[in-house]
C-alpha positions in Angstrom: 0.0 0.0 0.0 1.1 3.6 -0.7 -0.2 6.8 0.7 -0.4 9.7 -1.7 -1.6 13.3 -1.4 -4.0 14.3 -4.2 -4.3 18.1 -4.6 -7.5 18.7 -6.5 -8.3 22.3 -7.4 -11.8 23.0 -8.8 -13.3 26.3 -10.0 -15.2 26.9 -6.7 -13.1 25.0 -4.1 -9.8 23.1 -3.6 -9.1 20.1 -1.5 -6.2 17.9 -0.4 -7.1 14.2 -0.2 -5.1 11.4 1.3 -5.3 8.4 -1.0 -4.4 4.9 0.2 -3.9 2.5 -2.8 -3.1 -1.1 -3.0 -3.9 -4.0 -5.3 -7.0 -4.5 -3.2 -8.5 -1.1 -3.7 -8.4 2.6 -3.1 -9.7 4.8 -0.3 -9.8 8.6 0.1 -9.7 10.7 3.2 -10.4 14.5 3.0 -7.6 16.3 4.8 -8.4 19.9 4.0 -11.0 21.7 1.9 -10.8 25.4 1.1 -12.7 28.0 -1.0 -11.5 29.1 -4.4 -13.0 32.6 -4.6 -12.1 34.8 -7.6 -11.0 38.4 -6.9 -11.3 41.7 -8.7 -7.7 42.9 -8.8 -5.8 45.3 -11.1 -9.0 45.9 -13.1 -9.7 42.3 -13.9 -11.2 39.1 -12.6 -8.4 36.9 -11.3 -7.7 33.8 -9.2 -6.3 34.4 -5.7 -3.4 32.0 -6.3 -1.5 32.8 -3.1 -4.6 31.9 -1.1 -5.0 28.6 -3.1 -1.3 27.8 -2.5 -1.7 28.5 1.3 -4.7 26.1 1.3 -2.6 23.4 -0.5 0.3 23.9 2.0 -2.1 23.5 5.0 -3.5 20.3 3.4 0.0 18.9 2.8 1.0 19.6 6.4 -2.1 17.7 7.5 -1.2 14.8 5.3 2.1 14.2 7.1 4.5 11.9 5.5 3.3 10.6 2.1 4.9 8.6 -0.7 4.1 11.1 -3.4 2.1 14.3 -4.3 0.1 15.0 -7.4 -1.7 18.2 -8.5 -4.7 18.6 -10.8 -6.9 21.6 -11.6 -9.3 23.2 -14.0 -7.9 23.8 -17.5 -7.0 26.8 -19.7 -5.8 29.4 -17.1 -2.1 30.1 -16.5 0.4 32.2 -14.6 3.0 34.3 -16.3 6.6 34.1 -15.0 9.3 36.8 -15.5 12.9 36.1 -16.4 13.7 35.3 -12.8 10.9 32.8 -12.5 8.7 35.0 -10.4 4.9 35.3 -10.9 4.1 38.6 -12.7 0.5 38.8 -11.4 -2.4 36.7 -10.2 -3.6 34.5 -13.0 -6.6 35.8 -15.0 -9.9 34.0 -14.5 -11.3 32.5 -17.7 -14.5 34.4 -17.1 -12.7 37.7 -17.3 -14.1 39.8 -20.1 -10.8 40.8 -21.7 -11.1 38.1 -24.4 -14.3 39.5 -25.9 -13.8 39.6 -29.7 -10.3 38.0 -29.6 -11.4 34.6 -31.0 -12.8 36.3 -34.1 -9.6 38.3 -34.5 -7.4 35.2 -34.3 -9.6 33.3 -36.7 -9.3 36.1 -39.2 -5.5 35.8 -39.2 -4.9 32.1 -38.7 -8.2 30.5 -39.9 -10.7 28.5 -37.7 -10.5 25.4 -39.9 -6.7 25.2 -39.6 -6.9 25.7 -35.8 -9.4 22.9 -35.4 -7.6 20.6 -37.8 -4.4 21.0 -35.9 -5.6 21.2 -32.2 -9.0 19.5 -32.3 -10.2 21.8 -29.6 -13.7 23.2 -29.4 -13.9 27.0 -30.0 -14.5 28.7 -26.7 -13.8 32.4 -26.2 -11.7 31.9 -23.1 -9.3 29.2 -24.6 -5.7 29.7 -23.6 -4.8 30.7 -27.2 -7.2 33.7 -27.1 -6.2 34.7 -23.6 -2.6 34.8 -24.6 -3.3 37.0 -27.6 -5.4 39.3 -25.4 -2.5 39.5 -22.9 0.2 40.2 -25.5 2.5 37.9 -23.6 6.1 38.1 -25.0 9.5 37.0 -23.8 8.2 35.3 -20.7 7.2 31.8 -19.6 3.6 30.6 -18.9 2.7 27.8 -16.7 -0.8 26.3 -16.5 -2.3 26.3 -13.0 -1.3 22.7 -11.9 2.1 23.2 -13.5 2.5 26.5 -11.6 1.7 24.7 -8.3 4.1 21.9 -9.2 6.8 24.5 -10.0 6.4 26.1 -6.6 6.7 22.7 -4.9 9.7 21.5 -6.9 11.4 24.4 -8.7 10.9 22.5 -12.0 9.0 24.0 -14.9 7.0 21.9 -17.4 3.6 21.3 -19.0 1.7 18.0 -18.4 0.2 16.8 -21.7 -3.5 16.2 -20.7 -3.8 19.8 -19.6 -1.6 21.3 -22.3 -3.9 19.7 -24.8 -6.8 21.9 -23.7 -5.0 25.2 -24.6 -5.5 25.2 -28.4 -1.7 25.4 -28.6 -0.9 21.7 -28.9 -0.9 19.6 -32.1 -3.3 16.7 -31.3 -1.6 14.5 -33.9 2.0 14.9 -32.9 1.4 15.6 -29.2 3.8 18.5 -29.4 3.3 22.3 -29.2 1.9 23.6 -32.5 4.8 26.1 -33.0 3.8 27.3 -36.5 0.2 28.0 -35.5 1.4 29.8 -32.3 3.7 32.0 -34.4 0.9 32.9 -36.9 -1.3 33.9 -33.9 1.4 36.4 -33.0 2.9 34.5 -30.1 6.4 33.4 -29.3 6.6 29.6 -28.8 9.4 30.2 -26.3 6.8 31.1 -23.7 5.6 27.5 -23.7 7.4 25.1 -21.2 8.7 21.6 -22.1 6.0 18.9 -22.2 5.8 15.9 -19.9 3.7 12.8 -19.9 1.1 12.0 -17.2 2.6 9.6 -14.7 6.2 11.0 -14.9 8.1 12.4 -11.9 8.1 16.2 -12.1 10.5 16.8 -9.2 10.6 16.6 -5.5 9.5 18.7 -2.5 11.8 17.8 0.3 12.4 14.1 -0.5 8.8 13.4 -1.6 8.3 12.9 -5.3 5.8 15.2 -7.1 4.2 13.2 -9.9 2.7 14.9 -13.0 -0.6 13.1 -12.8 -3.3 13.7 -15.4 -3.3 17.3 -14.3 -6.4 18.4 -16.1 -9.1 17.6 -13.6 -11.4 16.1 -16.2 -8.5 13.8 -17.4 -8.1 12.6 -13.8 -11.9 12.2 -13.5 -12.1 10.0 -16.6 -9.4 7.8 -15.1 -11.8 7.7 -12.1 -14.7 6.4 -14.2 -15.5 2.9 -12.9 -16.4 1.5 -16.3 -16.4 -2.3 -16.9 -16.2 -2.1 -20.7 -15.3 0.3 -23.5 -19.0 0.9 -24.4 -19.5 3.9 -22.1 -20.0 7.6 -22.2 -19.0 9.8 -19.3 -20.2 13.0 -17.8 -17.9 14.8 -15.4 -20.4 17.0 -13.7 -19.4 20.0 -11.5 -19.1 23.7 -12.3 -18.9 22.4 -15.9 -20.3 19.3 -17.4 -17.8 17.5 -19.7 -19.7 14.9 -21.6 -18.2 12.5 -24.1 -16.4 9.3 -25.0 -12.9 7.8 -24.5 -11.4 7.1 -27.9 -8.2 5.9 -29.5 -7.8 8.7 -32.0 -9.3 12.2 -32.5 -12.4 12.9 -34.5 -12.1 16.2 -36.3 -15.4 16.6 -38.1 -17.4 18.8 -35.7 -15.8 21.9 -34.0 -18.5 21.8 -31.4 -16.6 18.9 -29.9 -13.1 18.9 -28.3 -10.3 16.3 -28.6 -8.2 16.4 -25.4 -5.5 14.0 -24.5 -6.1 11.4 -21.9 -3.7 8.9 -20.2 -2.2 6.0 -22.1 -2.6 7.6 -25.4 -6.4 8.0 -25.2 -8.5 10.9 -26.6 -11.2 12.5 -24.5 -13.7 13.3 -27.2 -16.2 15.6 -25.4 -18.3 18.7 -25.3 -17.9 21.4 -22.7 -21.3 22.3 -21.3 -22.1 25.1 -18.8 -22.8 22.8 -15.8 -23.8 23.3 -12.2 -22.4 26.9 -12.5 -26.0 27.9 -13.4 -27.2 26.5 -10.1 -24.3 27.8 -8.0 -24.8 31.4 -9.3 -28.6 31.1 -8.7 -27.9 30.0 -5.1 -25.6 32.9 -4.6 -28.2 35.3 -5.8 -30.9 33.8 -3.6 -28.6 33.6 -0.6 -29.4 29.9 -0.2 -26.7 27.5 1.1 -28.6 24.2 0.9 -30.7 22.9 -2.0 -32.5 20.0 -0.3 -36.0 21.5 -0.1 -35.7 23.2 -3.5 -34.7 19.9 -5.2 -37.6 18.1 -3.5 -40.0 20.8 -4.7 -38.4 20.8 -8.2 -38.9 17.1 -8.5 -42.6 17.5 -8.1 -42.9 20.1 -10.9 -43.9 19.2 -14.5 -40.9 18.2 -16.6 -39.6 20.5 -19.4 -42.0 23.4 -18.8 -39.1 25.7 -19.8 -35.7 24.9 -21.1 -32.6 26.9 -21.9 -29.4 26.4 -23.8 -26.8 26.3 -21.0 -24.1 27.3 -23.4 -25.7 30.6 -24.5 -23.0 33.3 -23.9 -25.5 35.1 -21.6 -24.8 32.5 -18.9 -21.0 32.7 -18.9 -20.2 35.7 -16.7 -21.0 36.0 -13.0 -24.3 37.8 -12.3 -28.0 37.4 -11.7 -28.5 33.9 -13.2 -32.2 33.6 -12.4 -32.9 36.9 -14.2 -30.8 35.7 -17.2 -32.7 32.4 -17.3 -36.0 34.3 -17.3 -34.7 36.6 -20.1 -33.7 33.6 -22.2 -37.1 32.0 -21.8 -38.9 35.2 -22.8 -36.6 35.6 -25.8 -37.5 32.0 -26.9 -41.3 32.5 -26.4 -41.4 30.3 -23.2 -43.0 31.2 -19.9 -40.1 32.1 -17.6 -39.8 30.3 -14.2 -41.5 32.3 -11.5 -40.1 30.7 -8.3 -36.7 29.4 -7.2 -38.0 25.8 -7.5 -39.1 26.4 -11.0 -35.7 27.9 -11.9 -34.0 24.8 -10.4 -36.2 22.5 -12.4 -35.5 24.5 -15.6 -31.7 24.3 -14.9 -31.7 20.6 -14.3 -34.0 19.8 -17.2 -31.8 21.9 -19.4 -28.6 20.2 -18.3 -30.1 16.8 -18.8 -31.1 17.9 -22.3 -27.6 19.1 -23.0 -26.2 15.8 -21.7 -28.5 14.0 -24.1 -27.4 16.1 -27.1 -23.7 15.6 -26.3 -23.9 11.9 -25.7 -26.0 11.2 -28.8 -23.8 13.5 -31.1 -20.6 12.0 -29.7 -21.8 8.5 -30.7 -22.9 9.7 -34.2 -19.6 11.6 -34.9 -17.3 8.9 -33.6 -19.2 5.8 -34.8 -18.9 4.4 -31.3 -22.0 3.0 -29.6 -22.4 3.1 -25.8 -24.8 1.3 -23.5 -24.3 3.1 -20.2 -23.5 6.7 -19.1 -21.2 7.2 -16.1 -21.8 10.4 -14.3 -19.0 11.4 -11.9 -18.2 14.4 -9.8 -20.3 16.6 -7.6 -23.3 16.2 -9.8 -23.5 12.5 -8.9 -25.0 13.6 -5.5 -27.9 15.2 -7.3 -30.4 12.3 -7.7 -32.8 14.4 -9.7 -30.2 15.4 -12.2 -29.0 11.8 -12.5 -32.5 10.5 -13.1 -33.3 13.2 -15.6 -30.0 12.5 -17.5 -31.0 8.8 -17.7 -34.5 9.7 -19.0 -33.1 12.2 -21.5 -30.3 9.9 -22.8 -32.5 6.8 -22.8 -29.6 5.0 -21.2 -28.9 3.8 -17.7 -26.8 6.2 -15.7 -24.3 5.0 -13.1 -23.6 7.8 -10.6 -20.3 8.0 -8.7 -17.8 8.3 -7.5 -18.2 11.9 -6.4 -14.5 12.3 -5.9 -13.6 10.7 -9.3 -10.9 13.4 -10.0 -9.1 12.9 -6.7 -9.3 9.1 -7.2 -7.9 9.3 -10.7 -5.1 11.6 -9.4 -4.3 9.1 -6.6 -4.4 6.1 -8.9 -1.9 7.6 -11.4 0.5 8.4 -8.6 0.1 4.8 -7.2 0.7 3.3 -10.6 3.9 5.4 -11.0 5.0 4.0 -7.7 4.3 0.4 -8.7 1.4 0.0 -6.3 -1.5 -0.2 -8.8 -2.4 -2.0 -12.1 -0.6 -0.8 -15.2 -3.6 -0.3 -17.4 -6.9 1.7 -17.3 -9.2 -1.4 -17.0 -7.2 -2.6 -14.0 -7.4 0.8 -12.3 -11.1 1.0 -12.9 -11.6 -2.5 -11.5 -10.1 -1.2 -8.2 -12.7 1.6 -8.2 -15.6 -0.8 -8.7 -14.4 -2.9 -5.7 -14.4 0.1 -3.3 -16.6 2.9 -4.4 -20.3 3.4 -3.8 -22.2 3.6 -7.1 -25.9 4.3 -7.8 -27.7 3.1 -11.0 -30.6 5.1 -12.5 -32.8 3.4 -15.1 -34.6 5.5 -17.8 -38.3 6.1 -17.1 -40.7 6.9 -19.9 -40.0 7.4 -23.5 -37.7 10.0 -25.1 -40.5 11.8 -27.0 -40.8 14.8 -24.6 -37.0 15.3 -24.8 -37.0 15.2 -28.6 -39.7 17.9 -28.5 -37.7 20.0 -26.1 -34.7 19.8 -28.5 -36.8 21.0 -31.3 -38.0 23.9 -29.1 -34.5 25.1 -28.7 -33.7 24.6 -32.4 
């Protein structure tokens, strides 16, 4: 058995988990959880990276002596280092508005078709490529968030591949930086650090190895999917919903889908969907901490009374989410929700509908059939969302584990240390032995969901 510290940074909170892994299973113990609260600083929305690092240090101290440490986080965002290796400023938050219009400018100079054919990444206005163009970064080094934390722990700079692949700066075919594309976008490839494979040792802190796990949190979450065959779709559901398939090679026919690198040479063919962010922002506006009563009331309401497109740009920035949902409904000739429970039901119905579209389209585009959907992450706690997703997809949904990302992080560390199976099926078998899973069976037919799809166009 090995004991490893899994540092898992999400868009709303961070945590340090102690993972104990052996050939008989894996267990997690939460050591420290801390808020990840964006700050308005220097005229922009930024991450309070020093507060995050303090939370990590507190968690690692609580862990005591471990055999290794691994860091994962959300994708896309980065810190900029000066020539001395010091951080220039707090990293920008991907929801900062400075990238407005930049995507269109880059496409005019480079070409959207070339960008997608090279990188395979879904066009989102906050992709790292567009952020860097907006920042006019030159003559400095950038480190993605988990690589920045790893650098502070070890003094070693690098870019782990699963996270680097989300940036729209990596060639999905060669698994190297797309230097020519980067130059044509007006950037200097010298700002990009050397690449490293997931599962390699990135350095040490003290005498403890720091392992470059699948450092994009979704990549670690997909490792943590307890699938028993290849015929599965996954939904990693938290602030974002990442819904798709695990493939052997990229599919470059539909720029609405992204092709990100996974472990062991896999491709995460998925769609980014605005996830429980809609609910989180609504809770903030209402001043409600718990959702138990609202969810129970929402479950009693008629299904699909009003639906929204979660990926409409209106829902991206922080703000009055219930008011924006009502505005979308009026704009699409639907009666807007009138109560918090109705808004909750609208959000969950709409997320389930978006999950349906992503899972069905991923199968069509890839030619891969699936017979089960694995829903992992915080959304696995939401029984109503899980049941609605099963109903919408017309497929059974297996919910859990909630901490799939931290589990995937810990498993990759343990594998590097020789204490876990060497392949993904073996790692996932360990999860099925030890994790609590809940199965949801579709109820009713898919007719109402097809009608709701037509309503949105």
